[in-house]
Structures are given as structure tokens and as C-alpha cells.
N, C-alpha and C positions, 0 to 999 in steps of 0.2 A: 291410552293415547300416547303417541310418540312424543318424546321429550322436546323435540325441535319446536313443537307448537307452544312451548312455554316461553320461547323467545320470539322477538319480532322477526319478520321475514328479512333475510339478508341476501339480496341478489348477488352480491360479490362472491359469497361463499357457495352459491348454488349453481350459477349459470355455466361455468366451465365444467363442473362435474357432470351436469345434465347433458351437455353437448357431447362429452366424452362417452357417456352411456349410449346416446343415440348412434354415434359413429361405430362404437364397438358392436352394436346390435346388427348393423348392416342394413337397417331399414331405409336408408337413403337410396339404396340400390334396388330397383324394381325386380331384378332377377332373384335377389336374396329374399325379398318379400314373398315371391312365389315359392321358393324353396322352403321357407319356414311357415308357409300356409297363411300368411297374412293377406295375400292376394291370390285370387284364382288364376289359373294358367290362361284361361280364355277371357280374362277380364278386359274391358275396354281400356284403351291407352289414353293417357293424358301426358303431354310433354311441353316443356318450356326449355329453351336454351337461354342461359343467362347472357344478357348483353355484356360483352366482355369489357371490364374496366381496363383503361390504359395503364401500362406498366411505367407510369411516370412519377410515382410517388405514393400517395395514400388516397383512400376513398374519402369523399365528402358527404354531406348530408343528402345530396341528391341521389348518390349511390345507395345510401341507407334507406331512402324512401323506396327505391326500386327493389331492394332486397326484401323489405318488409311486405310490400304488395305481392311480389311473386311468391314468397314463402307462404303467405296466407292462402293463395290460390292452390299451391302445391299440397299443403297439409290438408286442406279441405278435400281435395280429390283423392288423396291417399287414404283418408279416413272413410271415404265412400267406396273403397275397395278397388279403385282403378289401378291399372299398371302405370305407375306414376314416375316419370323421369324429369328431373331438373338438372340439366347438364351445365356445369360451370366451365369457365375459361377466362383467359385474359388476352388483351390485344397488344401487339407490339407497338402500335401507334407511331409509325416510322418517324415522321418529322418532329413530333412532340418529344419523343424520347431522345432522338439524336440531338435536338436543340438543347435539352437538359444537360447532356454530357458535354456538348461543345461549350456551354457556359462555364462548366466546371474546369474545362481545359484552359479557358481564357484566364482564369485565376492563376494558372501555372504558366501563363504567357505562351501557350501552345495552341496550334490548330490541328484539325484532324489530318491535314496534309503533312504536318511534322511527324505524326505517328505512322502514317500509311494506313491503307484500308484494313489490312488484317489486324494490326494492333489496335486500331481505333474500334473496330467491331468487338474485340475482346472487352474493351472498356464498356461499350454500350451494353453488351450482353450481361456483364457483371452488374451494371446498374439496374437493368431490367429484372434480373433474378432477385435482387434485393427488394425491389419494388413489389414484385410478385409475392414474395414471402410476407411482406407487410399486408398486402391486400388480402391474401388468404386468411391471415390471422383476423383481420377486420370482418371478413365474411362470416367466419366462425362465431365471432363475438355477437353478430346480429342474429344468430340462431338459424341461419340459412341451411335448410335440409337438402343441400345439393349432393349429387352423387360424385364424390371426389374420385372414385375409381375411373370415371370417364373424363376427367379434366382435360381440357384442350388449350392450346396456345396458337394464335394465328401464324406463328413463325416456326412451329414444330414440323417434324418430318412429314406427318400425315397431311397437314394443311399445306405444306410446300407442294406435295404431289397434286393436291386438289387444285391449287392455284395454277400450276403449270398445265394441268389437263384442261382446265377451263380456258386458259389463254390460247392454247393450241387449237381447241375446237372453234373458238371465236375467230381466230386468225384464218383457219382453214375454210370457215363459212363466209369469209370476207367481211366480218363485222369489226375486226381489229385491223387498223391500218396505221401506217407511219406517214404523217403529213405535215405540211407547213401551214400552221394556223395560229391565230391569236390566242394567247394563254395569259393566266394570271402569273406574273413574275415577281418574286421577292428578291429585290436587289441585295438585301443583307444576307439572306439565307442562300442565295444563288441557286434557286430552284423554282420550278412551277409549284403552285399550290392550288388546292381545290377551293370552291366557293365558300365552303363552310369554315375554312381556315382564315377567312378574311374577317377582320373586326372593323366595323364602320364607326368612325368617330365623327361627331358633328363639330365642324370647325367653321369659323368665319373666313370666307374667302372673298375674292373679287371677280366680278364679271366685267371683262374689258370689251369695249366696242371700238372697232377700228377698220381701216381698209388695208388691203394688201399693198396697194400703191395708189397714187393720186388719180390715175386714170382708170382704176377699177370701178365698174358700174354698180357696185354693191358694197355694203359693209357687213361684217360678221361680228358675232359676239361669242366669247369663249372665256373659260376660266384658266385655260392653259395655252397662252400665246406661243410658248416655246415649241409646242408640237406642230404649229402651223407651218413650220419648215418642211414638214412631211405631208402637207395637204396635196391631194391629187385631184380634188373636186370640191365644189360647193353644191349642196343639195337645197332645193326649194320645193315647195308643194307644187305639183303639176298644174293646179288650178289657181295658183296665186297670180292675180292679174299684174302685179308689180314686176314679176320676173318671168312670166310665161314665155315671153318672146326671146329670153336669153338662153332657154334650155337648148343644149347641143353646142353652144359656143365654147371655145377654148381660149384661155388667156395665159400668158407667161409673164411672171413678175420676178424681180429680184427682191426677196424678202429676208432681211437681216443677214445678208451674206449667202443666201442659198437661192438658186434658181428653182422656182416652183411653177409647174404647169397645171393650171386649174381648168377642169371641165365642169360646166354647169349641167347638173342632172336633176330631173324631176323625180321625187320620191315621196310617197304618201306618209312616210314616217315623220316628216317635218311638220311642225306646228307653226302655221303662219303668224300666230299671235305672239310667239315667244321670240324675244329679242328683235332682230331685224327681219326675221323670217328666212334668213340665209344661214345655213349651217356649213362650216368648214368640215370637210371629210378627210380624216386621217386614218386610212385603213390599217396602218401599222401600229397604232397606239390607242385604239378604242374598239371595244367589242361591237358596239352599235355601228361604228363606221366600217368595221371589217365586213359586216353583213351588207351594208350599203354598197361597199366596194365589190362584193361578190355579185350583187344584183346588176351592177352596171359595168362589170369587167374593168375595174380601175386598177392601176398599178399600185404596188405596195412599196412605200419608201420609208424605211426605218431611219429615225433621226436621234433616237435614244438607245444607248447600249445596255447591257446586262447590269451595269453598275449604277444605272440611273444618271449617266452623263451624256451630254450632247455630242454627237459625232459629226455634225456639220454646223455651219454658221460663221458669222463674223468673229473677229477678235472679242473676247469677253463672253462669247456664247459657246463656241466649240470647246470641248473638253471640260466644260463646267457642269456641276450638278443642275438638275432641271430648275430648282427654285432660284439659283443664282442667275441662270440663263433667262428666266422669266423676267426678273427685274431689269436686266440689261436690255431685253427686247422692248419692254415697255418704255424705257428711256429712249431707245432708238425710234419707236413709233412717234413719240412726242416731238423729237427733234426733226423728224421728217414731215411733220404735219399730218400724219395719218391717224393719230389718236383722237377719238371722239369723246369717250366718257368711260368712267369706271363706277361700278356699284358694289356695295358690300352685300354679300349673300351668304346664307347658311348652306353648307354643302357637307355631304357625307364622304369622308375620305377613307378609302379602303387601306387598312394596314394589316400586315401579316401577324397573325395571332401570336406566333412563337418568337418572332424577332423584333416586331415593332416597325419593320421597314414599310415604307409607303409602296403599295402594290403598283407595279407598272405593267399595263397591258403591252405585251410584246409578241411579234410573230416568231415562232420557234418551230424547229423540226422535232415533233413529238409523236408519241403513240396515242391513238384515240380509239374509242368505241363508237361506231356509227349507230345511232339510235333510230334512224329512219329507214335503213335498209331492211328488206325482208329477212326475218330471222327464223321464224318457226310457224308452221301452219298458215303460211301466207300473210303473216303479220310481222310488223317491225317490232323492235324492242319497246318502243314508245307505246305501240298499240297493245302489246302484251301487258305492259304496266297499267294501262288504263282499264283494260278488260278484267284484270285481276280483282279490281275493286268494283267496277260497274256490273260485271256479269258472273264472275267466278267465286264470289262468296266471301271475300275478305271484308270484314266489318271494322271500321275505324271508330274508336271511342275516344272522345266524344265525336259525334258525326259531323260537327261543324268543320272539322279538319279535312273532311272528304273534298270539299270545294277547294280548299287550299292545295291539297294533293293534286287534284285534276288540273288546276291552273299551272302548277309547277311542271307537271309532266307534259302538258300540251305545249309549253314553251321550252322544253328541254333541248339543249344543244348537245352535240357530240361530246363525249366524256373524255377529257384528257387524263390518261391513266399513268403517265410516266413522270418520275420525279428525279431530280439531279442530286440525290443524296445516297449515302452508302448503306444505311441500315434499312432492312426490309427485304421483300422478295425481289430478287434481281430479275429483270425482264428476261424471259427464257428464249432469247434470240441471239444467235451467233453469226458473225460476219467473216467473210473472206475479203480482204481489202480494207478500204477506208470506211469506217462506220458513219462518218459524217456525210458521206455521199448516199444517194438513193439508188444507185445502179449496181452495187456490189452483190455478190452471191450471198444469200442468207439462208439460215437454217432455223426453224422454229420447232421445238420439241420438248417433251417431258424430261428426257435425258439429254445430256450433252452429246454433241456429235463426235464421231471418232476422228482422230487426227489432231496434230498439234498446231495447225495453221489457222485454227478458228479462234476468234476473239469474241467473248460474250459482251453484249450491250452493257455499258457502264451504269445505266439508269436502273432505278428500282420502281416498283409498282405503287401506285396510290394505295394507301392503307385500306380505303373503302373497297378496293377490288377483292382482297382476301376476306374482309368483313362481310362483303356481300354474299359470300358462300357459306356463312356461318351456320345457318339452320341445318344444312346437310353435310358440310365438310366435317362438322363435329360428330356426325353419325356414321362416318367412315367413307363417304363418297370420295373418289369415284368407284370404290368397291361397292358391290351390291350387298351390303351387310344386313344382318337381322335387325339391327338398330334402325337402319334406314327404312326397312320394311315396316317395322312396328311403330316408329315414332314420328314419321314425316308424312304429311305436313304436321308441324307442331300446332298446338292448340292456340297458344297466345304468344304474341310478341309484346312485351311490356317495356316501354322505354320513355324517355323524355320527349315532349312534343317538339323540342328544338332540333331534333335530328330526324324528323319524319322524312325529309327530302334526301338527306345525305346518306342515311344508312337504311332506313326502312324501305325506301323506294328502290335502292340498289339490290337489296335482298329479294325483292319482288322481281326485279329484272333478271337476276341470275337464276332463280329457281324456276320461273316460268319458261325461260329459254333452255336451260340445261336439263331440267327434269320434266318439263311439261306439266308442272303442277304448282299451286300456290305454296309459299313457304310456311304460312300460318293462317289460321282461320279468323283470328281477332287481333287487332292492334289496339292495345290499351296504352294511351298516352298520359303519363303523369306530368304535372306542372313543375315549376321551379320551386325549390325550397329557399325561401327568403328569410331575412332576419325579422325580428319582432316588429321593426318599423316598416317592413315591406320592401326593404332594399335588397338588391341582388348581392349575394355574398362575393366579396372580392378582397384580395390582399391589400389594396389601397385603402379600403374602408376598415380593415382590421377586424372584420366580422365573420371570417371563415371559422367554422367550428368542426373539430374532429369528432365524428360520431362516437369514437371509443371513449373520449373524455366524458361525454354525456352518459354513456353506458356505465362507466366506472362510478359515476355520481348517482345515477338514478336507476340503472338496470336496463337491459335491452328491451324487456317487455314494455316498459313505460315509454321508451323512445319509439318503439314500433307503433304503439297506439297513437302517439302524438303525430306520427307521420301519415296515418291512414284515416282515423276517425274524422268524419265531417269534411274530408277533402276528396271531392269527386274527380274523375279523370279530366285532365286538361286544366285543373285549377291550381293556382300557386298556393303555397302554404307559408304563411308568416309564422315561423317557428320561434317561440321564446321558451326560456327555461320554466316559466310559470306553468305552461301547458304540460311539459314533461313531468314536472313535479306533481301536478294534479293526478296524472295517471300512475305515478309512483304511489300516491296515497290510495288509489284504487286497488293496487296490488296488495297493500296492507289491509284494505277492507276485505278482500277475498280471503286473505290469510286468517284474519280475526273471525270472520263469519264461519270459516271452516272449523276453526278451533272450537267455537261454540257448538256447532253441530256434532263434532266428534265427541266432545265432552258429555253431551246430553243424549247421545245415542249409543254409548258404549255397551257392547254386547248384543245390540239389536241386529238381527239377521234379516237383511232386506229381501233375501230370496224367498222367505216365507211371507208373501204379501198378505197383509191383514185386510180387513174390510175398511175401505177408505170412506171416511165421513164426507158428507156433502160439502162442508165448508172447506175441506182440504182438496176435494175433487175439483173444485173451482180453480184452485191454484194450478193443479196439474194440467187441466184443460187449457188454462191461460198460457202455460208454457208450451204445450203442444201446438197451439195456434201460432205462437211466435216462431216455433221451429219451422213450421210449414212456410211461414212468411219469409224467414231469413234464408232458408234453403233455396227458395226460388231466387232471392236477391243475390245469393252467392253464385248461383249458376249464371246470373246476368252480370257478374263482376261488380255488383254494387256493394263492395266491401266497406265503403265509408258509411253506409247506412247500417249494415249489420253490426259493425263494431259499436256504433252509437247505441243501437237497440239493446245489445247484450250488456253494455255498461249500465244503461238505465234500468234494465230489468233486475240485474244483480243488486245494484245499490238501492234503488228506490222501491222495488217490489219485493225481492227476496229478503234483503237485509232489513229494510225499514218496515215492511208490512208482514210478510209471511213468517219470518223468524219471531217477530214480536207477538204475533197471534198464536203461533204454536207454543210459545213459552207458557202461555196461560194454562195449558193442559197438555203435558207431554205424554199423551197416550200413544199406542202403537201406530195409529193412523197419522198422527203428527210427526212421529219419528220417521216413518216411511216417507212421508212427503218431503221432509227436510233432507234426508239422505238421497232420495231419488233426484230431487231438483238440484242438489249440490253437484252430484256426479254428472248429470246431464249438462249442466252449465259449464263444468270443467271441460267436457268434450267440445262444446260449442265455442268456448273461449280459447281452446288450445291453438288453433291456427293464428290467432291474434297475439296471445300471450303464452307462448309455448313453454317457457322455463318454469314459471310459478305453477302452472297447471300440471305439468309433468311431475314436479316436486311434490305437490299436494297429492296427486294420484298415487304416487309411490308410498307416501306416508300414511294415507288412510287405508292402504292395503298392507300395513306393517312391513313395508319394504319388500314385499313379495307379491306384486300385482300379477294377475294372470297374463296380462298383456301390458306393454308400455302404452301410454296414452297416445303416442304418435300413430299407432296402428289400431286404436279402438275405433269402433264404428261411429260415424256421425249420428247424432240423435235423429230419430224418425218419429 
């Protein structure tokens, strides 16, 4: 027996050594698996592309959960002999990363403009590289069997080419356009932001009811009286008897120092029961009002600028921040006898996730993707996205999220893809003349145009544009590579349910349009990892946990089990150290049980199978029935059930019953049963607890196993 079994299992001494063994073996690479005979050349493929962590710092427990789940899937399929690829990478996360660096510059009392674009980008790239190195180290610590030889980065040269190719094709097909539309504007960051970069905070606000003027035949209610200087209409329900006769009338008022012309329009979006039943329409400062304005051909009158300041109004309003202007306008309403009442209400205020600035809807000249125009096979992008799930075979787990997906896609608006930041994929558009105008000569291409009189667009692309290409850009597209042929569509996209709309949906959009096929067959959505009390982890609560700290304390195997066992897709995980500690004890149980088996079967040759006694055959049959059951569940991605069943079988059946019964008479039948069941369980447990199982596998074979456990065959 190996001397290591004389000491307790030490994860800290084992895990880095084992991971190095795996890497040196090359078995993370499907091509090497074929070369070394671990996988047949014509084997069925199984592929996952790792959801790329943002290069903004370190991984959190949510990432650890993702890595554990995906690694279990990958190791299982590799052990079944499939040509298995798990492709890693990182995301440049444009706004998030730039924001991190800008905050560091603030400490130096500098801005990016002080440095200039080139020098600033050097700083950002250095920060991103350091973050990347930390993330890669953490991924290794988790035991992730990713193919590092294929590692990708959303901002590397290959992905740059794929982004420009996709942009040009969409532009040439009339799907990408430059237009003046309402967008989410961050006054602090001075850029547009996507819907997922908005954090909604519940705050107590006020609903004000008032008239534009004393002779106005209606009152309105709003939480933002300062934007009423930009009203160009009021909307009422077309069947509301109180206002039906007013529809079509136009009124002009002087409101807080601004002349406003108000048209009464009938629109079914208005709820007669809410407030006065009359809604002020400000197309320039509300997404809903913008749509009303489009339906009724209303003028757009901006009254708030990019810095969140009023650009019109009386003294005390113009040039003031919107909150200051609001107070002044309320005072004016009261002094003019126009004010009727105010009520406290709870409202969700949208703030920019990275800067904390209150998001201001503003009309801006930006780049957009048209989701309603015919894109491929007579279908719009929106229709392609719906059909991918309804007709083309994408399964979303759990299926309750399908309804949520359909609702979101059905209400999808044109996608604003341009950002006013420096870090990221620069928009591949070049201008002759003034880029702020819409009539200048433009060039759109993968390569820059010839000549020195062209100026490239200053904006960069939304991070989700490059991330949307991830399943196939990582495989070499737009080149028709062998990887693309062999591994796309990928089998599974595993990610958090919180980015179903912002990332998963965009990957479906890009793949169905550019490749004419779905990007993945199954979407497995994991829940949030919360603290022991069920609270979301945040800096303010001081409950954020670095997974590496937990690994150093309990080992990666214990952490992996605590993140997977009993936690179904879409379910949040209240993670406490007690849970991780319990699985650390399970590792010790495996180690100690192994020591007993090895001690008591020394010199026994399992290859010379003896006659198995009926009392032992029962145990073997019980195990084989379990294998049949868990194999089916692994195929159905019910990892949370399999992990639990393996835990209970090893602890409560193998260790507590079978070993104890075999102890009574250690004949050849008993020895065979113990060795056979131990080895089979090590194989089945390997995807879940790869480090300790690989270590034991090596030790029980005296350091010279015929095969590493990572490429052993799954029990049958």
C-alpha cells in the first residue's frame, strides 16, 4: 500500500500536482485524445464554449458554479469516448473594464482625455491582462478541463476579424443602420448603455398632478415635471368619454419659461384609471413616449442634455440638473395656481451599473440593428430568434424560462450597438467629411479603406455584439475551419439565468442569421449563488467570497460538490461554509474507505474474477442498477441528482453496509466486490470530484495506472 494512505488526505498538496499532470497529458485537447487512442477518430463530438468571464478582476462563486457544472458535463462525455471540446476564453467587457481603469485614474486626478486614446488603451490593456492571468489561475484551481490551446479573447485578432465581418454583412443586408433614436444615456459615463447595464433601485418618489396652464382642459400626473417642457402631446385612451372629443385638438402654453405646443392624441397604451387618464408625451425623454411619438408623427423636442442638465426654461431651471429643476418647477406650479396634488410613490430608478449615474433616456444619433426587417429565409431577426426555440430544437432548462424568453423577444426593440467609449471593438465605419452628419461618404469594411482622408468612427461596439458571436468566432469563423465543422452547433450553453436575454438571445440571433443554424442544442441556466442567509452577494454587505479562499481551506472537490449537489437548473444556492465542510468530510470518507480496501485486498488480482457469492452479487447488481439510472440522468443534465445519489451510495451503502459486511469474511468474492465497487465509484465520482479520485486512481495502481482516470471509460 502506498505510504500516502497512512496520512489524511491533503487537498492542498494534491490538486495543483494533479492539474499539472492533466495538462501535461494533453487530454484536455480532443485532437490529442485521438492521437493517443483515448478517443476514436470517428467519435461523436461534444462541445461547450466557456461563457467568457469579464477581465475586470477576479471570479466569484457564480463563476465557480458555472465551472463546476460545465466540467462535470465535459468529463462525463470525455469518459464516454466522445470527441470532447471545452473551449475557454475571456471577455473584454468594454464599459466595465474601462470604468475600472477610469476609477483608478481618478485617484491620480486624471481622466482618459488627459492621457489620450492611445495611452489610455495601453493602461486598460495592461489591467485586462492582469485580470486575465488571475482568472486563468482561478479556472485551473477549480479543476476545469478546458483546452487551453484554443483559448480565445473577445478582443484578439481572430475575434476582431469576426466582428468586422459580421458588422459588414449586417450593414450590407440593411440590418445595421445609423439613426436618431431614443437610447439609455449615462450622464456620468457619457455613453449609451444596454438594458442589462441598468440597475433598478427602488426609491420613494412623488407623483405630481397639475395643469400646463389655467385654461388647459385637462390635468396630467407625472414623476418628472421638468421634462414636461419637452412635451409635444398628451395621450388619452381613444374610448375615454372624458376626453374623446378633445382628440385632434392642439394647444399652446408657456410652461415654466418654455413655449410648448400640445396635441391631444388617442392611444390605447393609456390606462384611463391611472392618474387623470391623461399622459404627457415627451418623445425626447421616454422610451414609451418615443413609441407614441412615432405612431402619431410627433416632433421630438430635447430639453435635457448629455450631462443631465436642462437646456430650456425660466431662470432657476435652465442649466440646472434635472432634480434641481424639478423642485423649481414645482414651486412655479404652486405660485401659478396650477398645482393640484402630490403623492408619495415607490418607483424603480434606473442607474448605470458601473458609474451609478441616473440613466437619462435621450435621442441620439447611433448605430442600431433592425430586428424586424427580413434577414434570412424570409424571416426577421426576431422571428429567427423565436423559431430557434419554438421549432429548431433549442431546449431551455428549466423550461419555465422559455415563456420569459418568448415574451422578451416578442417585445424586442432595435438593438443600439454603439458606445461612446474607447475600449472595445471600434465601429468598422470610415467617413469622408463630418461624421456627425448623415450625408457624408462612408465606407464599411473588414479592412480600413485606402487613402489618408478617411476618418474612422470614434464609437466602439456594444460588448454583447462580439459576445454574440462567441460559439462560432471561437471556432475560427469567418474561416470555414475543421473546428467549426466538428464542434458547431455546440451541445450546451450553460450560464446564469440573469443573462438569458442579454447574451443567450444575442448568440441565437447571430448564429441563426450568419450561419443559418442554432448555436447550441441546450441552454442550461444555473441560479444565483447567495450567502447562507439567502442574500445576494455584494460589496456593501461584505459577503462576497473568493472561491480560491474556499478551495485553499476545503479543496476544490468539496467546493464543486457544494455548488452542484441538490441544486437544479434555475435554482439559487444558499452557500455556507458548513455545506462545503460537509463535502470535505466526504472526501476524507472516500480516502479512508479506500485505505481499508487496499489494506485488506493487498496482492489480490481483480482480473482473475472469482465466483461471486450471492450476497455479494446483490451489491454489484445494486450498483449496476444505479449506474443505469445515473447515466440516463447525466444525459439529461440532472447533475444535481447524480451527485447526491453517488454521495449516498458511497457513504451509506458502500462504506456503512458493504464494507462492514465484507469485513466479516474477506474471501475472494468479498475482495473482488470491494475492489470492483471502489474502482467503479471512482470513475462515476470523477466528474464531480476529479482531484481526489485521480489521486486515488494513481495510488491504487502504484503510481503507474494504465490510463489516467480522466480518460477511463464511464461505468456501464
